[in-house]
A tleap script that builds the chain and sets N, CA, C and O, in Angstrom:
source leaprc.protein.ff14SB
mol = sequence {
  NMET THR ALA GLU GLU ARG LYS LEU MET ARG
  ASP ARG GLU GLN GLN ARG ARG VAL ARG ILE
  LYS ASN GLU ALA ASP ALA VAL LEU ARG ASP
  SER GLY LEU ARG LEU ASP PRO THR LYS ARG
  ASP LEU PHE GLN GLU ARG TYR LEU GLU GLU
  ARG ARG ARG ILE ASP ARG GLU LEU ARG GLN
  GLU TYR GLU VAL ARG ARG GLN GLN GLN LEU
  GLU ARG LEU LYS LYS GLU PHE GLN PRO PRO
  GLU ASN SER PRO GLY VAL SER SER ASN PRO
  GLY ALA THR THR SER GLY SER PRO ARG CARG
}
set mol.1.N position { -2.221 -18.312 -13.679 }
set mol.1.CA position { -3.189 -18.295 -12.578 }
set mol.1.C position { -4.275 -19.300 -12.948 }
set mol.1.O position { -4.808 -19.289 -14.058 }
set mol.2.N position { -4.592 -20.181 -11.975 }
set mol.2.CA position { -5.610 -21.161 -12.198 }
set mol.2.C position { -7.026 -20.551 -12.253 }
set mol.2.O position { -7.228 -19.406 -11.851 }
set mol.3.N position { -7.984 -21.317 -12.747 }
set mol.3.CA position { -9.306 -20.885 -12.851 }
set mol.3.C position { -9.842 -20.696 -11.393 }
set mol.3.O position { -10.591 -19.757 -11.123 }
set mol.4.N position { -9.461 -21.567 -10.507 }
set mol.4.CA position { -9.858 -21.401 -9.026 }
set mol.4.C position { -9.350 -20.168 -8.411 }
set mol.4.O position { -10.068 -19.482 -7.683 }
set mol.5.N position { -8.063 -19.849 -8.698 }
set mol.5.CA position { -7.483 -18.601 -8.175 }
set mol.5.C position { -8.207 -17.375 -8.736 }
set mol.5.O position { -8.474 -16.408 -8.021 }
set mol.6.N position { -8.511 -17.440 -10.005 }
set mol.6.CA position { -9.189 -16.245 -10.665 }
set mol.6.C position { -10.577 -16.132 -10.015 }
set mol.6.O position { -10.999 -15.016 -9.711 }
set mol.7.N position { -11.287 -17.210 -9.794 }
set mol.7.CA position { -12.583 -17.124 -9.205 }
set mol.7.C position { -12.517 -16.603 -7.813 }
set mol.7.O position { -13.382 -15.832 -7.398 }
set mol.8.N position { -11.475 -17.015 -7.048 }
set mol.8.CA position { -11.297 -16.436 -5.708 }
set mol.8.C position { -11.019 -14.992 -5.709 }
set mol.8.O position { -11.538 -14.238 -4.886 }
set mol.9.N position { -10.181 -14.587 -6.650 }
set mol.9.CA position { -9.929 -13.078 -6.762 }
set mol.9.C position { -11.201 -12.356 -7.078 }
set mol.9.O position { -11.464 -11.324 -6.462 }
set mol.10.N position { -12.017 -12.828 -8.002 }
set mol.10.CA position { -13.283 -12.222 -8.382 }
set mol.10.C position { -14.233 -12.165 -7.190 }
set mol.10.O position { -14.933 -11.178 -6.967 }
set mol.11.N position { -14.231 -13.208 -6.472 }
set mol.11.CA position { -15.143 -13.337 -5.293 }
set mol.11.C position { -14.701 -12.306 -4.211 }
set mol.11.O position { -15.529 -11.625 -3.606 }
set mol.12.N position { -13.408 -12.224 -4.003 }
set mol.12.CA position { -12.905 -11.201 -3.001 }
set mol.12.C position { -13.226 -9.779 -3.412 }
set mol.12.O position { -13.572 -8.938 -2.583 }
set mol.13.N position { -13.105 -9.517 -4.734 }
set mol.13.CA position { -13.304 -8.173 -5.245 }
set mol.13.C position { -14.871 -7.859 -5.071 }
set mol.13.O position { -15.244 -6.758 -4.666 }
set mol.14.N position { -15.707 -8.822 -5.380 }
set mol.14.CA position { -17.143 -8.634 -5.231 }
set mol.14.C position { -17.441 -8.364 -3.749 }
set mol.14.O position { -18.216 -7.458 -3.443 }
set mol.15.N position { -16.860 -9.111 -2.846 }
set mol.15.CA position { -17.066 -8.930 -1.455 }
set mol.15.C position { -16.625 -7.498 -1.020 }
set mol.15.O position { -17.328 -6.811 -0.279 }
set mol.16.N position { -15.524 -7.118 -1.477 }
set mol.16.CA position { -14.942 -5.744 -1.204 }
set mol.16.C position { -15.944 -4.724 -1.655 }
set mol.16.O position { -16.223 -3.780 -0.915 }
set mol.17.N position { -16.492 -4.866 -2.822 }
set mol.17.CA position { -17.444 -3.867 -3.406 }
set mol.17.C position { -18.776 -3.825 -2.544 }
set mol.17.O position { -19.342 -2.763 -2.285 }
set mol.18.N position { -19.205 -4.993 -2.144 }
set mol.18.CA position { -20.393 -5.063 -1.347 }
set mol.18.C position { -20.100 -4.386 0.022 }
set mol.18.O position { -20.924 -3.623 0.525 }
set mol.19.N position { -18.947 -4.669 0.598 }
set mol.19.CA position { -18.602 -4.068 1.892 }
set mol.19.C position { -18.551 -2.583 1.819 }
set mol.19.O position { -19.065 -1.905 2.709 }
set mol.20.N position { -17.953 -2.049 0.794 }
set mol.20.CA position { -17.887 -0.569 0.623 }
set mol.20.C position { -19.255 0.047 0.389 }
set mol.20.O position { -19.550 1.121 0.916 }
set mol.21.N position { -20.103 -0.625 -0.402 }
set mol.21.CA position { -21.407 -0.139 -0.646 }
set mol.21.C position { -22.200 -0.080 0.636 }
set mol.21.O position { -22.882 0.902 0.928 }
set mol.22.N position { -22.094 -1.157 1.397 }
set mol.22.CA position { -22.760 -1.207 2.701 }
set mol.22.C position { -22.251 -0.136 3.638 }
set mol.22.O position { -23.008 0.419 4.434 }
set mol.23.N position { -20.916 0.164 3.538 }
set mol.23.CA position { -20.406 1.270 4.362 }
set mol.23.C position { -21.043 2.635 3.945 }
set mol.23.O position { -21.466 3.463 4.751 }
set mol.24.N position { -21.057 2.763 2.612 }
set mol.24.CA position { -21.704 4.098 2.096 }
set mol.24.C position { -23.116 4.135 2.531 }
set mol.24.O position { -23.552 5.211 2.938 }
set mol.25.N position { -23.875 3.114 2.498 }
set mol.25.CA position { -25.273 3.087 2.971 }
set mol.25.C position { -25.325 3.462 4.476 }
set mol.25.O position { -26.202 4.224 4.883 }
set mol.26.N position { -24.411 2.940 5.287 }
set mol.26.CA position { -24.426 3.204 6.648 }
set mol.26.C position { -24.048 4.653 7.003 }
set mol.26.O position { -24.582 5.275 7.922 }
set mol.27.N position { -23.060 5.154 6.179 }
set mol.27.CA position { -22.773 6.574 6.347 }
set mol.27.C position { -23.953 7.487 6.060 }
set mol.27.O position { -24.236 8.416 6.816 }
set mol.28.N position { -24.616 7.218 4.987 }
set mol.28.CA position { -25.803 7.975 4.635 }
set mol.28.C position { -26.906 7.854 5.653 }
set mol.28.O position { -27.557 8.839 6.003 }
set mol.29.N position { -27.120 6.620 6.137 }
set mol.29.CA position { -28.113 6.421 7.207 }
set mol.29.C position { -27.750 7.175 8.495 }
set mol.29.O position { -28.596 7.806 9.129 }
set mol.30.N position { -26.514 7.091 8.842 }
set mol.30.CA position { -26.062 7.702 10.062 }
set mol.30.C position { -26.038 9.233 10.005 }
set mol.30.O position { -26.057 9.906 11.035 }
set mol.31.N position { -25.995 9.782 8.743 }
set mol.31.CA position { -25.867 11.206 8.528 }
set mol.31.C position { -27.263 11.819 8.852 }
set mol.31.O position { -27.361 13.016 9.123 }
set mol.32.N position { -28.299 11.021 8.824 }
set mol.32.CA position { -29.672 11.586 9.040 }
set mol.32.C position { -30.307 12.194 7.782 }
set mol.32.O position { -31.451 12.647 7.801 }
set mol.33.N position { -29.520 12.191 6.673 }
set mol.33.CA position { -30.138 12.738 5.421 }
set mol.33.C position { -31.243 11.878 4.879 }
set mol.33.O position { -31.151 10.651 4.940 }
set mol.34.N position { -32.246 12.455 4.370 }
set mol.34.CA position { -33.327 11.744 3.680 }
set mol.34.C position { -33.311 12.189 2.246 }
set mol.34.O position { -33.743 13.289 1.900 }
set mol.35.N position { -32.792 11.287 1.404 }
set mol.35.CA position { -32.579 11.727 0.013 }
set mol.35.C position { -33.430 10.906 -1.005 }
set mol.35.O position { -33.655 9.711 -0.809 }
set mol.36.N position { -33.855 11.518 -2.002 }
set mol.36.CA position { -34.581 10.685 -3.109 }
set mol.36.C position { -33.506 9.794 -3.751 }
set mol.36.O position { -32.301 10.010 -3.615 }
set mol.37.N position { -34.012 8.807 -4.440 }
set mol.37.CA position { -33.078 7.856 -5.048 }
set mol.37.C position { -31.959 8.450 -5.899 }
set mol.37.O position { -30.835 7.948 -5.876 }
set mol.38.N position { -32.257 9.527 -6.661 }
set mol.38.CA position { -31.237 10.158 -7.566 }
set mol.38.C position { -30.120 10.721 -6.657 }
set mol.38.O position { -28.936 10.442 -6.848 }
set mol.39.N position { -30.553 11.537 -5.647 }
set mol.39.CA position { -29.523 12.224 -4.811 }
set mol.39.C position { -28.827 11.146 -3.952 }
set mol.39.O position { -27.656 11.307 -3.607 }
set mol.40.N position { -29.503 10.092 -3.616 }
set mol.40.CA position { -28.899 9.017 -2.786 }
set mol.40.C position { -27.733 8.365 -3.621 }
set mol.40.O position { -26.641 8.119 -3.108 }
set mol.41.N position { -28.028 8.102 -4.925 }
set mol.41.CA position { -26.969 7.487 -5.733 }
set mol.41.C position { -25.799 8.525 -5.967 }
set mol.41.O position { -24.630 8.143 -6.025 }
set mol.42.N position { -26.136 9.773 -6.092 }
set mol.42.CA position { -25.087 10.792 -6.212 }
set mol.42.C position { -24.211 10.863 -4.913 }
set mol.42.O position { -22.985 10.953 -4.968 }
set mol.43.N position { -24.892 10.818 -3.790 }
set mol.43.CA position { -24.217 10.956 -2.519 }
set mol.43.C position { -23.257 9.660 -2.451 }
set mol.43.O position { -22.071 9.804 -2.151 }
set mol.44.N position { -23.751 8.501 -2.713 }
set mol.44.CA position { -22.874 7.340 -2.626 }
set mol.44.C position { -21.729 7.373 -3.631 }
set mol.44.O position { -20.622 6.935 -3.316 }
set mol.45.N position { -21.977 7.886 -4.839 }
set mol.45.CA position { -20.880 8.012 -5.787 }
set mol.45.C position { -19.779 8.969 -5.272 }
set mol.45.O position { -18.585 8.672 -5.309 }
set mol.46.N position { -20.243 10.100 -4.805 }
set mol.46.CA position { -19.287 11.111 -4.279 }
set mol.46.C position { -18.561 10.564 -3.071 }
set mol.46.O position { -17.347 10.736 -2.957 }
set mol.47.N position { -19.273 9.904 -2.158 }
set mol.47.CA position { -18.643 9.298 -0.970 }
set mol.47.C position { -17.529 8.330 -1.386 }
set mol.47.O position { -16.427 8.330 -0.837 }
set mol.48.N position { -17.883 7.486 -2.409 }
set mol.48.CA position { -16.911 6.490 -2.807 }
set mol.48.C position { -15.665 7.117 -3.582 }
set mol.48.O position { -14.542 6.619 -3.500 }
set mol.49.N position { -15.940 8.199 -4.308 }
set mol.49.CA position { -14.826 8.985 -4.897 }
set mol.49.C position { -13.884 9.537 -3.885 }
set mol.49.O position { -12.663 9.439 -4.010 }
set mol.50.N position { -14.489 10.138 -2.848 }
set mol.50.CA position { -13.659 10.721 -1.784 }
set mol.50.C position { -12.931 9.664 -1.012 }
set mol.50.O position { -11.770 9.844 -0.645 }
set mol.51.N position { -13.614 8.536 -0.753 }
set mol.51.CA position { -12.903 7.451 -0.065 }
set mol.51.C position { -11.693 6.898 -0.875 }
set mol.51.O position { -10.641 6.594 -0.312 }
set mol.52.N position { -11.877 6.783 -2.184 }
set mol.52.CA position { -10.768 6.291 -3.053 }
set mol.52.C position { -9.581 7.344 -2.947 }
set mol.52.O position { -8.412 6.989 -2.799 }
set mol.53.N position { -9.980 8.654 -3.035 }
set mol.53.CA position { -8.919 9.732 -2.999 }
set mol.53.C position { -8.160 9.619 -1.652 }
set mol.53.O position { -6.930 9.624 -1.609 }
set mol.54.N position { -8.933 9.520 -0.574 }
set mol.54.CA position { -8.258 9.475 0.709 }
set mol.54.C position { -7.397 8.176 0.921 }
set mol.54.O position { -6.319 8.211 1.514 }
set mol.55.N position { -7.938 7.039 0.404 }
set mol.55.CA position { -7.152 5.827 0.447 }
set mol.55.C position { -5.862 5.903 -0.389 }
set mol.55.O position { -4.816 5.386 0.004 }
set mol.56.N position { -5.969 6.544 -1.520 }
set mol.56.CA position { -4.756 6.719 -2.380 }
set mol.56.C position { -3.759 7.623 -1.611 }
set mol.56.O position { -2.578 7.285 -1.538 }
set mol.57.N position { -4.176 8.687 -1.075 }
set mol.57.CA position { -3.268 9.594 -0.352 }
set mol.57.C position { -2.624 8.915 0.836 }
set mol.57.O position { -1.452 9.136 1.144 }
set mol.58.N position { -3.413 8.082 1.501 }
set mol.58.CA position { -2.847 7.333 2.667 }
set mol.58.C position { -1.797 6.371 2.237 }
set mol.58.O position { -0.743 6.266 2.864 }
set mol.59.N position { -2.094 5.605 1.082 }
set mol.59.CA position { -1.179 4.679 0.528 }
set mol.59.C position { 0.176 5.379 0.160 }
set mol.59.O position { 1.266 4.871 0.426 }
set mol.60.N position { 0.028 6.537 -0.448 }
set mol.60.CA position { 1.257 7.300 -0.822 }
set mol.60.C position { 2.013 7.805 0.376 }
set mol.60.O position { 3.242 7.745 0.403 }
set mol.61.N position { 1.319 8.293 1.353 }
set mol.61.CA position { 1.956 8.737 2.634 }
set mol.61.C position { 2.627 7.578 3.288 }
set mol.61.O position { 3.765 7.701 3.741 }
set mol.62.N position { 1.945 6.421 3.355 }
set mol.62.CA position { 2.528 5.289 3.905 }
set mol.62.C position { 3.852 4.828 3.224 }
set mol.62.O position { 4.834 4.463 3.871 }
set mol.63.N position { 3.799 4.874 1.898 }
set mol.63.CA position { 4.986 4.466 1.145 }
set mol.63.C position { 6.148 5.413 1.406 }
set mol.63.O position { 7.277 4.954 1.579 }
set mol.64.N position { 5.916 6.667 1.439 }
set mol.64.CA position { 6.922 7.676 1.732 }
set mol.64.C position { 7.551 7.387 3.098 }
set mol.64.O position { 8.771 7.314 3.241 }
set mol.65.N position { 6.706 7.231 4.061 }
set mol.65.CA position { 7.183 6.906 5.509 }
set mol.65.C position { 7.912 5.643 5.507 }
set mol.65.O position { 8.938 5.538 6.180 }
set mol.66.N position { 7.459 4.654 4.791 }
set mol.66.CA position { 8.174 3.380 4.812 }
set mol.66.C position { 9.536 3.494 4.159 }
set mol.66.O position { 10.488 2.868 4.624 }
set mol.67.N position { 9.659 4.263 3.110 }
set mol.67.CA position { 10.967 4.510 2.421 }
set mol.67.C position { 11.853 5.269 3.377 }
set mol.67.O position { 13.036 4.938 3.455 }
set mol.68.N position { 11.386 6.252 4.106 }
set mol.68.CA position { 12.214 7.043 5.022 }
set mol.68.C position { 12.696 6.057 6.093 }
set mol.68.O position { 13.881 6.050 6.425 }
set mol.69.N position { 11.784 5.212 6.649 }
set mol.69.CA position { 12.226 4.215 7.675 }
set mol.69.C position { 13.334 3.337 7.163 }
set mol.69.O position { 14.318 3.070 7.853 }
set mol.70.N position { 13.154 2.886 5.916 }
set mol.70.CA position { 14.106 1.987 5.332 }
set mol.70.C position { 15.441 2.691 5.222 }
set mol.70.O position { 16.456 2.109 5.607 }
set mol.71.N position { 15.493 3.861 4.740 }
set mol.71.CA position { 16.775 4.602 4.636 }
set mol.71.C position { 17.373 4.816 5.953 }
set mol.71.O position { 18.582 4.636 6.099 }
set mol.72.N position { 16.613 5.193 6.943 }
set mol.72.CA position { 17.172 5.397 8.354 }
set mol.72.C position { 17.741 4.080 8.816 }
set mol.72.O position { 18.838 4.066 9.374 }
set mol.73.N position { 17.044 2.955 8.612 }
set mol.73.CA position { 17.614 1.706 9.017 }
set mol.73.C position { 18.840 1.243 8.346 }
set mol.73.O position { 19.730 0.642 8.948 }
set mol.74.N position { 18.880 1.548 7.010 }
set mol.74.CA position { 20.042 1.243 6.219 }
set mol.74.C position { 21.264 2.049 6.772 }
set mol.74.O position { 22.365 1.509 6.873 }
set mol.75.N position { 21.060 3.294 7.111 }
set mol.75.CA position { 22.154 4.010 7.642 }
set mol.75.C position { 22.631 3.548 9.066 }
set mol.75.O position { 23.813 3.480 9.401 }
set mol.76.N position { 21.572 3.246 9.846 }
set mol.76.CA position { 21.872 2.689 11.179 }
set mol.76.C position { 22.690 1.458 11.154 }
set mol.76.O position { 23.638 1.309 11.926 }
set mol.77.N position { 22.334 0.557 10.266 }
set mol.77.CA position { 22.952 -0.804 10.263 }
set mol.77.C position { 24.092 -0.961 9.288 }
set mol.77.O position { 24.735 -2.011 9.269 }
set mol.78.N position { 24.356 0.006 8.508 }
set mol.78.CA position { 25.472 -0.059 7.528 }
set mol.78.C position { 26.787 0.012 8.315 }
set mol.78.O position { 26.986 0.924 9.118 }
set mol.79.N position { 27.662 -0.939 8.084 }
set mol.79.CA position { 28.910 -0.931 8.849 }
set mol.79.C position { 29.737 0.244 8.484 }
set mol.79.O position { 29.708 0.637 7.318 }
set mol.80.N position { 30.467 0.838 9.364 }
set mol.80.CA position { 31.374 1.897 9.001 }
set mol.80.C position { 32.417 1.430 8.070 }
set mol.80.O position { 32.747 0.244 8.044 }
set mol.81.N position { 32.969 2.358 7.275 }
set mol.81.CA position { 34.004 1.947 6.246 }
set mol.81.C position { 35.276 1.440 6.842 }
set mol.81.O position { 35.959 0.587 6.275 }
set mol.82.N position { 35.590 1.979 8.005 }
set mol.82.CA position { 36.934 1.643 8.634 }
set mol.82.C position { 36.834 0.397 9.558 }
set mol.82.O position { 37.773 0.089 10.292 }
set mol.83.N position { 35.660 -0.322 9.508 }
set mol.83.CA position { 35.475 -1.427 10.412 }
set mol.83.C position { 36.295 -2.645 9.962 }
set mol.83.O position { 36.460 -2.828 8.756 }
set mol.84.N position { 36.802 -3.464 10.838 }
set mol.84.CA position { 37.626 -4.649 10.459 }
set mol.84.C position { 36.723 -5.579 9.687 }
set mol.84.O position { 35.533 -5.683 9.982 }
set mol.85.N position { 37.310 -6.290 8.650 }
set mol.85.CA position { 36.506 -7.198 7.905 }
set mol.85.C position { 35.781 -6.627 6.752 }
set mol.85.O position { 35.199 -7.340 5.934 }
set mol.86.N position { 35.817 -5.362 6.691 }
set mol.86.CA position { 35.104 -4.689 5.506 }
set mol.86.C position { 36.240 -4.061 4.660 }
set mol.86.O position { 37.054 -3.278 5.150 }
set mol.87.N position { 36.248 -4.419 3.458 }
set mol.87.CA position { 37.272 -3.866 2.514 }
set mol.87.C position { 36.901 -2.472 2.133 }
set mol.87.O position { 35.728 -2.186 1.895 }
set mol.88.N position { 37.884 -1.579 2.067 }
set mol.88.CA position { 37.677 -0.262 1.572 }
set mol.88.C position { 37.810 -0.200 0.089 }
set mol.88.O position { 37.458 0.789 -0.555 }
set mol.89.N position { 38.362 -1.347 -0.480 }
set mol.89.CA position { 38.521 -1.426 -1.907 }
set mol.89.C position { 37.316 -2.096 -2.531 }
set mol.89.O position { 37.164 -3.304 -2.344 }
set mol.90.N position { 36.456 -1.420 -3.250 }
set mol.90.CA position { 35.256 -2.021 -3.757 }
set mol.90.C position { 35.514 -3.140 -4.820 }
set mol.90.O position { 34.634 -3.950 -5.114 }
set mol.91.N position { 36.744 -3.149 -5.376 }
set mol.91.CA position { 37.093 -4.236 -6.379 }
set mol.91.C position { 37.655 -5.478 -5.712 }
set mol.91.O position { 37.878 -6.490 -6.376 }
set mol.92.N position { 37.876 -5.418 -4.465 }
set mol.92.CA position { 38.539 -6.609 -3.735 }
set mol.92.C position { 37.516 -7.795 -3.713 }
set mol.92.O position { 36.306 -7.589 -3.618 }
set mol.93.N position { 38.034 -8.977 -3.800 }
set mol.93.CA position { 37.208 -10.142 -3.717 }
set mol.93.C position { 37.490 -10.874 -2.427 }
set mol.93.O position { 38.585 -10.736 -1.881 }
set mol.94.N position { 36.580 -11.621 -1.933 }
set mol.94.CA position { 36.839 -12.405 -0.696 }
set mol.94.C position { 37.128 -13.858 -1.056 }
set mol.94.O position { 37.516 -14.659 -0.206 }
set mol.95.N position { 36.922 -14.197 -2.391 }
set mol.95.CA position { 37.178 -15.621 -2.711 }
set mol.95.C position { 38.684 -15.805 -2.749 }
set mol.95.O position { 39.401 -14.805 -2.777 }
set mol.96.N position { 39.226 -17.073 -2.754 }
set mol.96.CA position { 40.575 -17.326 -2.677 }
set mol.96.C position { 41.275 -17.239 -4.070 }
set mol.96.O position { 42.501 -17.323 -4.150 }
set mol.97.N position { 40.529 -17.081 -5.098 }
set mol.97.CA position { 41.133 -17.012 -6.495 }
set mol.97.C position { 41.567 -15.570 -6.791 }
set mol.97.O position { 40.848 -14.618 -6.486 }
set mol.98.N position { 42.756 -15.428 -7.392 }
set mol.98.CA position { 43.195 -14.079 -7.720 }
set mol.98.C position { 42.397 -13.565 -8.972 }
set mol.98.O position { 41.849 -14.334 -9.761 }
set mol.99.N position { 42.383 -12.290 -9.077 }
set mol.99.CA position { 41.655 -11.566 -10.214 }
set mol.99.C position { 42.607 -11.476 -11.362 }
set mol.99.O position { 43.798 -11.248 -11.153 }
set mol.100.N position { 42.139 -11.641 -12.548 }
set mol.100.CA position { 42.941 -11.499 -13.704 }
set mol.100.C position { 42.413 -10.514 -14.621 }
set mol.100.O position { 43.001 -10.277 -15.677 }
savepdb mol mol.pdb
quit
């Protein structure tokens, strides 16, 4: 990875962190809570922990659903074994040379 690519990745990560912190600030502001700085920091920390947990669960759920979809599609598009042009012999070759 080039130095420019690494810098770009660091910049994107920093932007993501700023965006999430701003989101946590907005959630706190919209909640109507008035907290001292210590409790504000604790609120933001807990908010971010819960967000990470929810994001992780959603990613896992998405991956399970994606795998289920893939399996369903594989079954749907897999040719039947008795179909013409499909060999029922797994060792058969389609090339012109005989097996030895």
